[in-house]
C-alpha positions as CSV (number, residue, x, y, z in Angstrom):
1,M,0.0,0.0,0.0
2,Q,1.4,3.4,-1.1
3,V,1.1,6.2,1.4
4,D,0.2,9.6,0.0
5,P,2.7,12.2,1.2
6,D,0.2,15.0,0.8
7,A,-2.5,13.2,2.8
8,L,-3.8,15.6,5.5
9,L,-3.4,14.8,9.2
10,A,-5.1,16.5,12.2
11,I,-2.8,18.4,14.6
12,G,-3.5,15.8,17.3
13,D,-2.3,13.0,15.0
14,V,0.8,14.9,14.1
15,A,1.5,15.6,17.8
16,R,1.1,11.9,18.7
17,R,3.2,10.7,15.8
18,T,6.1,13.1,16.4
19,G,6.0,13.5,20.1
20,V,5.9,17.3,19.6
21,S,3.3,19.3,21.5
22,A,0.5,21.1,19.6
23,S,1.9,24.4,21.0
24,A,5.4,23.6,19.5
25,L,3.7,22.8,16.2
26,H,2.0,26.2,16.3
27,F,5.4,27.8,17.1
28,Y,7.1,26.0,14.2
29,E,4.3,27.1,11.9
30,R,4.7,30.8,13.0
31,K,8.4,30.5,12.2
32,G,7.6,29.2,8.7
33,L,9.2,25.8,9.3
34,I,6.1,23.8,8.7
35,F,2.8,24.5,7.0
36,S,-0.9,23.6,7.5
37,E,-4.2,24.0,5.9
38,R,-7.5,24.7,7.5
39,D,-10.7,22.6,7.2
40,G,-14.3,23.9,7.3
41,T,-14.2,24.0,11.1
42,N,-10.9,26.0,11.1
43,Q,-8.9,23.0,12.4
44,R,-5.3,22.8,11.3
45,L,-4.5,19.9,8.9
46,Y,-0.9,19.1,8.1
47,P,0.3,17.3,4.9
48,R,1.8,14.0,5.8
49,H,5.2,15.1,4.5
50,M,5.4,17.6,7.3
51,L,6.2,14.6,9.6
52,R,9.6,14.4,8.1
53,R,10.2,18.2,8.5
54,I,9.2,17.9,12.1
55,S,11.5,15.0,12.6
56,L,14.4,17.0,11.1
57,I,13.6,19.9,13.4
58,I,13.8,17.5,16.4
59,V,17.1,16.1,15.3
60,A,18.5,19.6,14.5
61,K,17.6,20.7,18.0
62,R,19.4,17.7,19.5
63,L,22.5,18.5,17.5
64,G,22.4,22.2,18.5
65,I,21.5,23.5,15.1
66,P,19.7,26.8,15.6
67,L,16.1,27.1,14.2
68,G,17.2,30.0,12.1
69,D,19.6,27.6,10.3
70,V,16.9,25.0,9.9
71,A,14.6,27.7,8.4
72,A,17.3,28.7,6.0
73,V,17.7,25.2,4.7
74,F,14.0,24.5,4.7
75,A,13.5,27.7,2.6
76,T,15.2,25.8,-0.2
77,L,12.6,23.0,-0.1
78,P,9.2,23.1,-1.7
79,G,6.9,24.5,0.9
80,H,3.5,23.0,0.1
81,S,4.5,19.8,-1.7
82,A,6.5,16.8,-0.7
83,P,10.3,17.3,-1.2
84,T,12.0,14.8,-3.5
85,H,14.7,12.4,-2.5
86,K,17.2,14.7,-4.2
87,D,15.9,17.6,-2.1
88,W,16.5,15.6,1.2
89,Q,20.0,14.6,0.0
90,R,20.9,18.2,-0.7
91,L,19.7,19.2,2.7
92,S,21.5,16.4,4.6
93,L,24.7,17.2,2.7
94,A,24.5,20.9,3.8
95,W,24.0,19.9,7.4
96,K,26.8,17.3,7.2
97,R,29.2,19.9,6.1
98,Q,28.0,22.3,8.9
99,L,28.4,19.6,11.5
100,E,31.8,18.6,10.3
101,E,32.9,22.2,10.6
102,R,31.6,22.3,14.2
103,R,33.4,19.1,15.0
104,R,36.7,20.5,13.7
105,A,36.2,23.7,15.7
106,I,35.5,21.7,18.9
107,E,38.6,19.5,18.3
108,A,40.7,22.7,17.8
109,L,39.7,23.8,21.3
């Protein structure tokens, strides 16, 4: 069974699947890191592909990557459609380089 990356998920589903609170999702949305749509009752609905963005935000935070840096990289991704495999490879390569530079700086200390 193929999963539609653009399928819409309610905010509660996204919170449960990612372990991120609804208030944090609202914060990430205000910062432009993730996007939602509204249904007829004004409930936020997130495209399924936002789960990967949220997961990357979580990992970036653990690695000490500032949200501003995350936003800059995410700005190079398609906002309202699922990024391609090539998009994710490009993003991961950029972060790999950044993390390698940090490692070298820490070793130099």
